[in-house]
PLY file of the C-alpha trace (Angstrom):
ply
format ascii 1.0
element vertex 381
property float x
property float y
property float z
element edge 380
property int vertex1
property int vertex2
end_header
70.18 26.50 174.28
67.67 24.29 176.06
64.37 23.99 174.22
61.00 22.64 175.26
58.15 21.94 172.87
54.42 22.08 173.37
52.99 20.13 170.47
55.59 17.66 169.18
54.22 17.00 165.70
56.01 16.45 162.42
56.38 20.19 161.85
57.99 20.86 165.24
60.33 17.90 164.74
61.27 19.05 161.25
62.00 22.63 162.27
64.01 21.57 165.31
66.01 19.21 163.11
67.01 22.19 160.95
67.94 24.18 164.08
70.16 21.37 165.31
71.99 21.21 161.97
73.08 24.85 162.17
73.82 24.94 165.90
74.81 21.81 167.86
74.18 23.72 171.09
70.43 23.51 170.49
69.06 20.80 172.78
65.48 19.54 172.86
65.05 18.56 176.51
61.31 18.08 177.09
57.90 18.17 175.45
54.17 18.30 176.10
52.03 16.26 173.69
49.75 13.27 174.39
50.33 11.95 170.83
53.77 13.10 169.63
53.55 12.39 165.90
57.09 13.71 165.45
58.51 11.00 167.70
59.59 8.52 165.00
61.39 11.19 162.99
63.04 12.58 166.12
64.21 9.15 167.26
65.69 8.42 163.81
67.60 11.69 164.07
68.58 11.20 167.72
66.86 14.16 169.31
63.62 12.87 170.83
63.57 14.20 174.43
63.35 11.65 177.22
61.19 13.86 179.40
57.51 14.47 178.77
54.94 16.39 180.78
51.16 16.37 180.95
50.87 20.17 180.80
52.86 23.19 179.75
52.63 24.62 183.26
54.28 21.50 184.63
57.09 21.60 182.07
57.76 25.29 182.71
57.83 24.70 186.47
60.28 21.81 186.30
62.58 22.68 183.40
65.05 25.52 182.97
64.42 26.41 179.35
65.76 29.09 177.04
63.18 28.74 174.28
59.68 27.35 173.90
58.63 25.89 170.54
54.87 26.08 170.05
53.54 23.53 167.57
50.23 22.76 169.24
46.87 22.98 167.43
46.21 26.58 166.45
43.41 27.24 168.93
45.83 26.58 171.81
48.57 28.94 170.63
47.49 32.04 172.53
47.37 30.33 175.93
50.74 28.71 175.30
52.25 32.02 174.19
50.99 33.68 177.38
52.62 31.05 179.55
55.89 31.22 177.63
56.07 35.00 177.84
55.31 35.00 181.56
58.05 32.42 182.06
60.54 34.79 180.42
61.28 32.55 177.44
62.10 33.23 173.83
59.25 31.77 171.77
59.15 30.15 168.36
55.50 29.81 167.31
54.17 28.11 164.22
51.76 29.94 161.98
48.97 30.90 162.19
49.79 32.42 165.51
46.13 32.82 166.61
42.75 31.96 165.06
40.39 34.89 165.66
40.26 38.68 165.71
39.69 38.68 169.46
42.75 36.50 170.01
44.73 38.80 167.71
43.79 41.78 169.84
44.68 39.91 173.04
48.06 39.02 171.57
48.61 42.65 170.57
48.24 43.62 174.24
50.76 40.96 175.24
53.22 42.19 172.64
52.90 45.73 173.93
53.68 44.42 177.42
56.49 41.97 176.63
57.90 43.18 173.30
57.61 41.80 169.79
61.19 40.50 169.86
60.16 37.75 172.27
58.16 35.88 169.60
59.67 34.38 166.45
57.20 33.01 163.90
57.37 30.24 161.32
56.21 32.16 158.25
58.71 30.28 156.18
58.02 31.66 152.67
59.74 34.94 153.61
62.94 32.94 154.11
62.80 31.24 150.69
65.26 31.97 147.90
62.42 33.37 145.79
61.51 35.83 148.55
65.13 36.94 148.90
65.41 37.51 145.16
62.09 39.35 145.03
63.15 41.67 147.86
66.40 42.45 146.05
64.55 43.33 142.84
62.07 45.49 144.71
64.85 47.28 146.59
66.35 48.09 143.17
62.96 49.34 141.97
63.47 46.95 139.06
59.80 46.70 138.08
58.51 50.05 139.33
55.35 50.38 141.40
53.37 47.20 142.05
50.15 47.35 140.02
48.60 43.88 140.20
49.38 40.33 141.32
48.02 36.95 140.24
48.78 34.14 142.69
47.80 30.63 143.72
48.54 27.83 146.14
47.31 24.39 145.10
48.05 21.08 146.81
47.90 17.47 145.62
44.90 15.25 146.49
46.83 13.28 149.13
47.66 16.52 150.93
44.07 17.68 150.61
42.91 14.36 152.05
45.22 14.97 155.01
43.36 18.23 155.71
40.04 16.39 155.53
41.18 13.90 158.21
43.44 15.95 160.47
42.32 18.30 163.28
42.82 21.12 160.78
39.53 20.09 159.16
37.65 21.90 161.94
37.52 25.69 161.92
37.29 25.79 165.72
40.76 24.23 165.89
42.54 25.59 162.81
40.75 28.86 162.08
39.93 27.63 158.56
41.91 26.59 155.50
42.72 30.11 154.28
44.25 30.97 157.65
45.95 27.63 158.29
47.41 27.01 154.85
47.52 30.31 152.98
48.60 32.87 155.59
52.14 32.22 154.24
51.02 33.49 150.86
49.04 36.43 152.19
52.11 37.58 154.10
54.36 37.10 151.06
52.22 39.41 148.91
51.98 42.02 151.64
55.78 41.95 151.64
55.75 42.57 147.90
53.20 45.39 147.94
54.67 46.94 151.10
51.09 47.84 151.94
48.23 46.52 154.03
45.12 45.02 152.44
42.23 47.44 152.80
39.37 45.60 151.04
38.73 41.89 150.44
36.11 39.72 148.75
35.97 35.95 148.43
34.09 32.90 147.17
34.60 29.22 147.90
33.09 26.05 149.32
33.58 22.29 149.54
32.81 20.59 146.23
35.71 18.19 145.61
35.97 16.13 148.79
32.32 15.05 148.92
30.72 11.56 148.78
29.60 11.98 145.16
33.25 12.29 144.11
34.49 9.14 145.83
36.56 7.46 143.08
36.11 3.85 142.06
38.95 1.42 142.56
42.14 2.33 144.37
42.06 5.15 146.90
45.79 5.01 147.57
46.51 8.63 146.74
43.90 9.72 149.30
45.11 7.45 152.08
48.90 7.25 151.69
49.45 10.23 153.98
47.97 8.53 157.04
49.63 10.47 159.82
47.52 9.98 162.90
47.26 12.44 165.71
44.98 14.35 167.98
41.38 14.37 166.69
42.33 12.62 163.44
39.73 10.58 161.53
39.94 8.14 158.64
37.17 9.70 156.54
38.06 11.79 153.50
35.19 12.23 151.04
32.60 11.81 153.80
34.66 13.72 156.35
32.97 15.85 159.00
35.23 18.74 157.96
33.73 22.23 157.91
36.54 23.86 155.91
36.49 24.69 152.20
38.43 22.66 149.64
38.72 25.55 147.15
38.57 29.32 147.45
39.27 32.47 145.50
39.91 35.92 146.95
40.54 39.40 145.64
42.38 42.03 147.63
42.87 45.77 147.27
45.81 47.25 149.16
46.07 50.70 150.69
48.48 51.73 147.92
45.91 50.62 145.27
47.77 47.46 144.23
45.39 44.53 143.69
45.72 40.76 144.07
43.73 37.77 142.87
44.41 34.56 144.81
43.22 31.00 144.17
43.66 27.90 146.34
42.48 24.33 145.77
43.35 21.19 147.73
42.74 18.58 145.00
45.14 19.48 142.18
47.10 16.54 140.67
50.04 18.64 139.41
50.28 21.05 142.30
51.78 24.50 141.98
52.28 27.69 143.98
52.66 30.41 141.39
52.87 34.16 141.37
52.98 36.85 138.72
53.76 40.33 140.00
53.08 43.08 137.46
54.74 46.43 138.03
54.65 49.76 136.23
58.05 48.98 134.67
58.30 45.19 134.52
57.20 41.90 136.03
58.31 39.01 138.25
56.92 35.50 137.97
57.73 32.27 139.73
56.57 29.02 141.25
57.68 27.79 144.66
56.85 24.16 143.84
58.37 24.07 140.35
61.33 26.10 141.59
61.64 28.75 138.89
61.66 32.54 139.00
61.94 35.05 136.16
61.85 38.82 135.95
61.66 41.15 132.95
61.76 44.90 132.56
59.16 46.74 130.49
61.24 46.20 127.32
61.21 42.44 127.99
64.88 42.39 128.92
65.61 39.49 131.30
66.49 40.69 134.80
66.65 37.25 136.39
66.01 33.69 135.19
66.67 31.10 137.87
65.81 27.49 138.63
65.99 27.32 142.40
64.47 23.85 142.28
67.87 22.45 141.38
69.02 23.24 144.91
66.46 20.88 146.47
66.21 18.29 143.71
62.67 19.26 142.70
61.41 17.69 145.93
58.54 19.33 147.76
60.32 19.15 151.10
61.52 21.67 153.59
59.33 24.36 152.05
61.48 24.50 148.90
64.69 24.80 150.89
63.32 27.64 153.02
63.24 25.65 156.28
67.03 25.37 156.35
67.45 29.06 155.46
64.98 29.99 158.20
66.97 27.96 160.74
70.20 29.71 159.72
68.65 33.17 159.96
66.99 32.48 163.31
70.21 31.04 164.73
72.12 34.15 163.65
69.40 36.33 165.13
69.56 34.54 168.48
73.36 34.86 168.44
72.95 38.61 167.78
74.60 38.29 164.35
71.41 39.49 162.64
69.61 42.61 163.85
66.26 41.47 162.51
64.50 38.64 160.72
62.73 38.77 157.34
59.37 38.52 159.11
58.12 39.16 162.62
55.14 38.50 164.81
53.36 41.72 163.77
53.43 40.72 160.10
52.20 37.27 161.08
49.24 38.77 162.92
48.48 41.05 159.99
48.42 38.10 157.59
46.10 36.31 159.98
43.71 39.24 160.14
43.54 39.34 156.34
42.82 35.59 156.13
40.05 35.97 158.70
38.53 38.87 156.80
38.71 36.91 153.55
36.66 34.18 155.20
34.26 36.77 156.59
33.77 38.03 153.05
33.17 34.48 151.82
30.65 33.76 154.56
28.73 37.03 154.21
28.96 37.58 150.47
30.17 41.13 151.13
33.23 43.20 150.32
34.91 43.70 153.69
36.70 46.95 154.54
39.57 46.49 157.00
40.09 50.14 157.95
38.48 49.97 161.39
40.20 46.65 162.14
43.63 48.13 161.44
42.78 51.17 163.57
41.96 48.97 166.55
44.97 46.72 165.97
47.35 49.69 165.87
45.80 51.29 168.94
46.48 48.13 170.97
50.09 47.88 169.84
50.99 51.52 170.40
0 1
1 2
2 3
3 4
4 5
5 6
6 7
7 8
8 9
9 10
10 11
11 12
12 13
13 14
14 15
15 16
16 17
17 18
18 19
19 20
20 21
21 22
22 23
23 24
24 25
25 26
26 27
27 28
28 29
29 30
30 31
31 32
32 33
33 34
34 35
35 36
36 37
37 38
38 39
39 40
40 41
41 42
42 43
43 44
44 45
45 46
46 47
47 48
48 49
49 50
50 51
51 52
52 53
53 54
54 55
55 56
56 57
57 58
58 59
59 60
60 61
61 62
62 63
63 64
64 65
65 66
66 67
67 68
68 69
69 70
70 71
71 72
72 73
73 74
74 75
75 76
76 77
77 78
78 79
79 80
80 81
81 82
82 83
83 84
84 85
85 86
86 87
87 88
88 89
89 90
90 91
91 92
92 93
93 94
94 95
95 96
96 97
97 98
98 99
99 100
100 101
101 102
102 103
103 104
104 105
105 106
106 107
107 108
108 109
109 110
110 111
111 112
112 113
113 114
114 115
115 116
116 117
117 118
118 119
119 120
120 121
121 122
122 123
123 124
124 125
125 126
126 127
127 128
128 129
129 130
130 131
131 132
132 133
133 134
134 135
135 136
136 137
137 138
138 139
139 140
140 141
141 142
142 143
143 144
144 145
145 146
146 147
147 148
148 149
149 150
150 151
151 152
152 153
153 154
154 155
155 156
156 157
157 158
158 159
159 160
160 161
161 162
162 163
163 164
164 165
165 166
166 167
167 168
168 169
169 170
170 171
171 172
172 173
173 174
174 175
175 176
176 177
177 178
178 179
179 180
180 181
181 182
182 183
183 184
184 185
185 186
186 187
187 188
188 189
189 190
190 191
191 192
192 193
193 194
194 195
195 196
196 197
197 198
198 199
199 200
200 201
201 202
202 203
203 204
204 205
205 206
206 207
207 208
208 209
209 210
210 211
211 212
212 213
213 214
214 215
215 216
216 217
217 218
218 219
219 220
220 221
221 222
222 223
223 224
224 225
225 226
226 227
227 228
228 229
229 230
230 231
231 232
232 233
233 234
234 235
235 236
236 237
237 238
238 239
239 240
240 241
241 242
242 243
243 244
244 245
245 246
246 247
247 248
248 249
249 250
250 251
251 252
252 253
253 254
254 255
255 256
256 257
257 258
258 259
259 260
260 261
261 262
262 263
263 264
264 265
265 266
266 267
267 268
268 269
269 270
270 271
271 272
272 273
273 274
274 275
275 276
276 277
277 278
278 279
279 280
280 281
281 282
282 283
283 284
284 285
285 286
286 287
287 288
288 289
289 290
290 291
291 292
292 293
293 294
294 295
295 296
296 297
297 298
298 299
299 300
300 301
301 302
302 303
303 304
304 305
305 306
306 307
307 308
308 309
309 310
310 311
311 312
312 313
313 314
314 315
315 316
316 317
317 318
318 319
319 320
320 321
321 322
322 323
323 324
324 325
325 326
326 327
327 328
328 329
329 330
330 331
331 332
332 333
333 334
334 335
335 336
336 337
337 338
338 339
339 340
340 341
341 342
342 343
343 344
344 345
345 346
346 347
347 348
348 349
349 350
350 351
351 352
352 353
353 354
354 355
355 356
356 357
357 358
358 359
359 360
360 361
361 362
362 363
363 364
364 365
365 366
366 367
367 368
368 369
369 370
370 371
371 372
372 373
373 374
374 375
375 376
376 377
377 378
378 379
379 380
């Protein structure tokens, strides 16, 4: 399978590396990226393509590809998806797939025309071992109806500093921190509730990465992740970023389940926890720490696992999910799997929710999503 990439960053290089491990017939033949940050990693692993192009149109005209990997800045995704679909290619697109409601609606029209099967998305949490175990418990109705969920995604200061320097610091490029970083989580909890969010509210701002909080002495933890790239800057605490560095959101789903979600990008001992409370039990876990437990309503243990042992407690490869995603996608492309754990429609839905959460934060209102879902469905059907 001949693959071309538009946007050859560290994420594209990492995902392709996992693809190549499960199928040696995957071949990265060309790329489009003026500053390919993934080059060093790709060269070390012997897959950096020797052909580069100045535009996606040029690459599509000159190369006979089977799949297009889209790892460009988020605001470019829709145009790149359009070109890939029109070229007849299978597409793998990184999340978030688009950055606005209008782009979501435009993509819905494209999906109706070309088919949802043409686009595979990188919502990697659905491929994790925790997600697989949660789905199994839910299929067994082990904890009854989902009543409420408490969840969080927190990242270490060095990772937060990366967001303050990278192109993702600008909403016009990334769509905002909730969309860029937390759409994984939003999708994961929609999977658990098996229901769409219907109302959202949110609060948050930037209060950690500000000049008043510039620490004295060594700034190593804020500068050690110095990946350069398109539109990157060196500033952290005095960054020109317009994204939040902390945010909370509450969500009510159509089936009356509720969720509270908290994210913060300056947490020394980072964690990504969840506690799912059902009418007959509970499930709790932490993607970063690696554990997952479940109990029935009589406090009998249903599952007690330390998945972190499988990846040595390292925060790499999305807790082992990247390799599992590569295996599942390879089997899907070989027609061994009929479907994937997550598709482009679910990715778009998670994006809509993230956008509405930010709308709620910006307006100070509780946002009802009913009319948005009505329009979204009308464009798909």
